[in-house]
C-alpha positions in Angstrom: 86.5 13.2 126.7 88.8 14.3 129.5 92.4 14.8 128.4 94.9 12.8 130.6 98.3 14.3 131.0 100.9 11.7 131.8 104.2 12.2 133.6 106.1 11.2 130.4 104.3 14.0 128.6 105.3 16.5 131.3 108.9 15.5 131.1 108.9 15.6 127.4 107.6 19.1 127.3 110.0 20.3 129.9 112.9 18.7 128.0 111.7 20.5 124.8 112.1 23.8 126.5 115.7 23.1 127.3 116.8 22.0 123.9 117.7 25.3 122.3 119.9 26.3 125.3 122.2 23.5 124.5 123.4 25.5 121.4 124.8 23.3 118.7 123.6 20.1 120.4 120.1 20.9 119.0 121.6 20.4 115.5 123.0 16.9 116.3 120.5 15.8 119.0 117.3 16.4 117.2 117.5 13.3 115.1 118.7 9.8 115.4 120.3 7.6 112.7 118.4 4.7 111.3 119.6 1.9 109.2 116.2 0.2 109.1 114.7 2.3 106.2 114.5 0.3 103.0 116.4 2.7 100.6 115.8 0.5 97.5 112.1 0.5 98.1 111.9 4.3 98.5 114.1 4.7 95.4 111.5 2.8 93.4 108.7 4.9 95.0 110.4 8.2 94.3 110.6 7.3 90.6 106.9 6.4 90.3 104.9 9.5 89.3 101.7 7.8 90.3 102.8 7.9 93.9 102.5 11.6 94.1 106.3 12.4 94.3 107.5 15.7 93.0 108.9 16.1 89.5 112.5 17.1 90.0 112.8 18.4 86.5 110.8 21.5 87.6 113.6 22.5 89.9 115.4 24.6 87.4 116.2 25.2 83.7 119.2 24.2 81.6 122.4 26.0 82.6 121.3 26.7 86.2 122.7 25.0 89.3 119.3 23.4 89.8 119.7 21.6 86.4 122.1 19.3 88.3 118.9 17.7 89.7 118.3 16.0 86.4 121.8 15.8 85.0 122.7 12.3 83.7 125.3 10.3 85.5 128.7 10.2 83.9 132.1 9.2 85.1 130.7 7.6 88.3 133.8 5.5 88.6 135.8 8.7 89.2 133.3 10.6 91.4 131.8 9.1 94.5 128.9 10.7 96.3 127.4 9.8 99.7 124.2 11.6 100.8 124.6 10.2 104.4 122.7 7.8 106.5 118.9 7.7 106.7 117.5 9.5 109.7 114.4 9.6 112.0 113.3 12.9 113.5 110.5 14.7 115.3 108.4 17.4 113.5 109.5 21.0 113.7 113.2 20.5 114.5 116.4 21.6 112.8 117.9 18.8 110.8 121.2 18.7 108.9 121.9 16.5 105.9 125.4 15.1 105.8 126.7 14.7 102.3 130.2 13.8 101.1 131.8 13.7 97.7 135.2 12.8 96.4 136.6 13.0 92.8 139.8 11.1 91.8 140.2 13.3 88.7 139.5 16.9 89.6 138.1 19.5 92.0 134.4 19.4 93.0 132.8 22.4 91.2 129.1 22.1 91.9 126.8 20.6 94.6 123.0 20.6 94.6 120.4 19.1 96.9 116.8 18.7 95.8 113.8 17.1 97.4 112.2 14.1 95.8 109.5 13.1 98.2 107.3 14.3 101.1 105.9 17.6 102.3 107.8 20.6 101.0 110.7 21.9 103.1 113.1 24.8 102.6 116.7 23.8 102.4 119.1 26.4 103.7 122.3 26.4 101.5 121.2 23.6 99.1 124.5 24.1 97.2 126.6 23.0 100.3 127.3 19.4 101.3 125.6 19.9 104.7 122.4 21.9 104.3 119.8 22.3 107.0 116.0 22.5 107.1 113.1 22.4 109.6 111.2 19.1 109.5 107.6 19.6 108.5 104.6 20.0 110.9 102.7 16.8 110.3 100.0 14.7 112.1 101.1 11.2 110.8 104.4 9.5 109.9 105.9 10.7 106.7 108.9 9.9 104.6 111.0 12.7 103.1 113.6 11.9 100.4 116.5 14.1 99.1 118.9 13.7 96.2 122.5 15.0 96.4 124.1 15.6 92.9 127.7 16.6 92.5 129.8 17.6 89.5 133.6 17.9 89.2 135.8 20.1 87.0 136.2 17.2 84.5 132.4 17.1 83.9 131.8 13.9 85.8 128.4 13.8 87.5 127.1 11.4 90.2 124.3 11.4 92.8 123.0 9.7 95.9 119.8 9.8 97.9 118.9 9.8 101.6 115.6 9.4 103.5 114.3 11.1 106.6 111.3 9.6 108.4 109.3 12.2 110.4 107.5 10.7 113.4 104.8 13.0 115.0 104.6 13.5 118.7 101.4 14.0 120.7 101.1 17.5 122.1 98.2 19.9 122.8 100.2 22.9 121.5 102.9 22.8 118.8 105.1 25.6 117.4 105.9 25.3 113.7 109.5 26.4 112.9 110.6 28.4 110.0 113.6 28.8 107.6 114.4 32.4 106.6 117.2 34.3 104.8 119.0 37.0 106.8 117.6 39.5 104.4 114.0 38.6 105.3 111.9 41.2 107.2 110.6 38.7 109.8 110.3 35.0 110.8 106.7 33.8 110.9 106.0 31.2 113.6 102.7 29.3 113.7 101.3 28.3 117.1 98.8 25.4 116.6 96.3 24.1 119.1 94.9 20.5 118.6 92.2 19.7 119.4 90.3 23.0 119.5 89.0 23.9 123.0 85.5 24.7 124.1 86.5 27.8 125.9 89.3 30.5 125.6 92.8 29.0 125.8 95.6 31.4 126.6 99.3 30.9 125.8 102.4 33.1 126.5 105.3 33.3 124.0 108.8 34.6 124.1 111.9 34.4 121.9 115.0 32.7 123.2 118.6 32.8 121.9 120.2 29.9 120.2 123.3 30.6 118.1 121.5 33.8 117.0 121.5 36.7 119.5 118.5 39.1 120.2 119.2 42.7 119.3 121.9 41.5 116.9 120.2 38.9 114.6 116.6 39.4 115.6 114.4 41.5 117.8 113.3 40.0 121.1 109.6 39.4 121.0 107.1 38.3 123.7 103.4 38.4 124.4 100.2 36.5 124.9 97.7 35.1 122.5 94.2 33.8 123.2 92.6 31.0 121.2 88.8 31.6 121.0 86.6 28.5 121.1 87.1 26.5 117.9 90.3 28.4 116.9 93.4 26.3 116.2 96.0 28.6 114.7 97.8 31.8 115.7 100.8 33.5 114.1 103.8 35.4 115.7 106.1 37.6 113.7 109.7 38.1 114.9 111.7 40.8 113.0 115.0 39.7 111.5 118.0 42.1 111.8 120.4 41.9 108.8 124.1 42.8 109.1 127.1 42.8 106.8 128.9 39.8 108.3 128.9 36.2 107.2 127.8 34.0 110.1 126.7 30.8 108.4 123.5 29.1 109.7 122.1 30.4 113.0 119.1 29.5 115.1 116.8 31.0 117.8 113.6 29.7 119.3 110.1 30.7 120.3 109.0 29.2 123.6 105.2 28.9 124.1 104.1 28.2 127.7 100.6 27.1 128.8 98.9 25.1 131.5 96.5 22.2 131.5 94.7 21.4 134.8 97.2 23.5 136.6 100.2 21.7 135.1 102.8 23.8 133.2 103.9 23.0 129.7 106.4 24.5 127.2 106.3 24.0 123.5 109.1 25.3 121.3 109.7 26.1 117.6 113.0 27.0 115.9 113.9 29.6 113.4 116.8 28.8 111.1 118.5 31.9 109.6 120.9 31.4 106.7 123.4 33.9 105.5 123.2 35.4 102.0 126.2 37.7 102.4 129.2 36.9 100.2 132.4 38.1 101.8 134.6 36.9 98.9 137.9 35.2 99.0 140.4 35.6 101.9 143.6 37.7 101.3 146.9 36.0 100.3 148.2 33.9 103.1 151.5 35.8 103.1 149.6 38.9 104.3 148.7 37.2 107.6 150.7 36.4 110.7 151.6 32.8 111.2 152.5 29.8 109.2 151.0 29.3 105.7 149.7 25.9 104.5 147.5 23.8 102.3 145.0 23.9 105.1 145.0 27.0 107.4 142.7 28.7 109.8 143.6 32.2 111.0 141.6 34.1 113.7 141.9 37.9 114.3 140.1 40.0 117.0 140.5 43.2 118.9 142.8 42.5 121.9 141.4 44.6 124.8 141.9 41.9 127.4 139.6 39.6 125.4 140.6 35.9 124.8 139.1 34.1 121.9 140.1 30.6 120.9 140.0 28.9 117.5 139.4 25.1 117.5 139.9 22.8 114.5 138.9 19.1 114.5 140.9 17.1 111.9 139.7 14.0 109.9 141.0 11.7 112.6 138.9 13.5 115.3 141.9 15.2 116.9 141.1 18.6 118.4 143.8 21.3 117.8 143.5 24.4 120.0 145.5 26.3 122.7 145.1 23.2 124.9 146.4 20.8 122.3 148.7 22.7 120.0 149.8 19.8 117.7 148.1 16.7 116.4 149.2 13.9 114.0 146.7 12.5 111.5 147.5 10.3 108.6 151.2 10.8 109.5 150.8 14.6 108.9 151.1 17.2 111.6 148.8 20.2 112.2 149.7 22.8 114.7 148.8 26.1 116.4 151.8 28.3 115.9 150.5 31.7 117.0 148.4 32.4 120.1 148.9 36.1 120.6 146.6 37.5 123.3 149.0 40.3 124.4 146.9 43.3 125.4 149.6 45.6 124.2 148.8 44.8 120.5 145.8 46.2 118.6 144.8 42.9 117.1 145.1 39.5 118.6 145.9 36.5 116.4 145.6 32.7 116.5 146.8 30.5 113.6 146.5 26.8 112.9 148.0 25.2 109.8 149.2 22.1 107.9 152.2 23.3 105.8 152.9 21.1 102.8 150.3 18.4 103.1 147.2 17.9 105.1 145.1 14.8 106.1 142.3 14.1 103.6 138.7 14.2 104.9 136.3 16.2 107.0 137.4 19.3 109.1 135.3 21.3 111.6 136.3 24.9 112.6 134.8 26.3 115.8 135.3 29.6 117.7 135.0 29.9 121.5 134.9 33.1 123.6 137.0 32.2 126.6 137.3 35.5 128.6 136.5 39.2 128.5 133.7 41.3 127.0 131.7 40.5 123.8 133.9 40.8 120.8 134.0 41.1 117.0 136.1 38.6 115.1 137.4 37.6 111.6 138.2 34.0 110.7 140.0 33.2 107.4 139.9 29.6 106.2 142.1 28.2 103.4 141.9 24.6 102.1 143.2 23.5 98.7 142.2 26.1 96.1 139.5 27.5 98.4 139.5 30.5 100.7 136.7 32.0 102.7 136.2 34.8 105.3 133.8 34.8 108.2 133.2 37.7 110.5 130.7 38.5 113.3 130.3 39.0 117.0 130.5 36.5 119.9 129.5 36.6 123.5 131.4 35.4 126.6 131.4 31.6 126.8 129.6 31.3 123.5 130.8 28.7 120.9 130.2 29.2 117.2 130.6 26.7 114.4 132.4 28.7 111.7 132.7 26.1 108.9 132.8 22.4 108.1 134.5 21.3 104.9 136.0 18.3 103.1 139.7 18.5 102.0 140.5 16.2 99.1 144.0 17.5 98.3 145.2 20.4 96.1 
């Protein structure tokens, strides 16, 4: 039967090729929220072993972080957990889960996500409130279900679940994404052809930068593969380059171009790299230039006529940076007090802080390269009793998400 290529299919494939170039928009734009999923129904299904759901008790033994997956609920009146809204997504895209937790008694001490239902996926950073994964490569609609379990220092345990419905799209060529640790030797992409063709079918492939950079985080890879008659699967290995810096979750893509009846198409898969490097705690706040506080973000980079900017979004949605140095949220003021880009100094500094009290809720820390050559950086983040250090390299006009966190008081 002759394959008919519609204009909507052409536009969809062209749009797919542009997704990764939008940087962090791929993370938020690849899914849409859905309130139409019946969570109670799926909760019942996930507890029915006859339905083929996974046994969460196999996730880990007693005493391990994975044991949280089967820990009994206790003190739920003191510990609230929200696994986020149900979502709908395409296959083979990066998707974030958006968990939240709040204890009225003590600090949160343990977080663990485990999968209850659907095709296996690899969660990057399952011990964080906002892990990411690649949605599975499937041919029919499928429901994934995840459980977020949280424990506080007083021993209270509670959990919540969230569902993700994956809806397949029709395409002759698909690229299956992959989740890898930075310590991995390579990312293995699969290029799939469906249906198989009666004659040789040629596709070209090349890697494209996302938040990961070629020659820094992975080796640029390109080439051509030919599907022989009847073949439906080819694999492409892209070497991963490990470094000594903590960079959080990063992405790059593999674009696969081909033509049908003279019409060009592009399919794309995504590699999600998560960081296993532990940089330890940040130094005492008094050792750094700028104001100290219960929430503080401190940026340092080599001066050399380079201008980097730290941006912090507070729980009210206010954006604090060089362009908006103060913001009030919940009657508390956050401010940028140091913006030192003097080329006469060895290290340039920016500093944003809330001194004695800070708004409760969700914060987002981003770094933007405003002017000058590519640069290294160090970002130190303090919130409550927590402190973290992030370092890496950033290119001109690039924006990097450093950290998202919830502040619930000291």
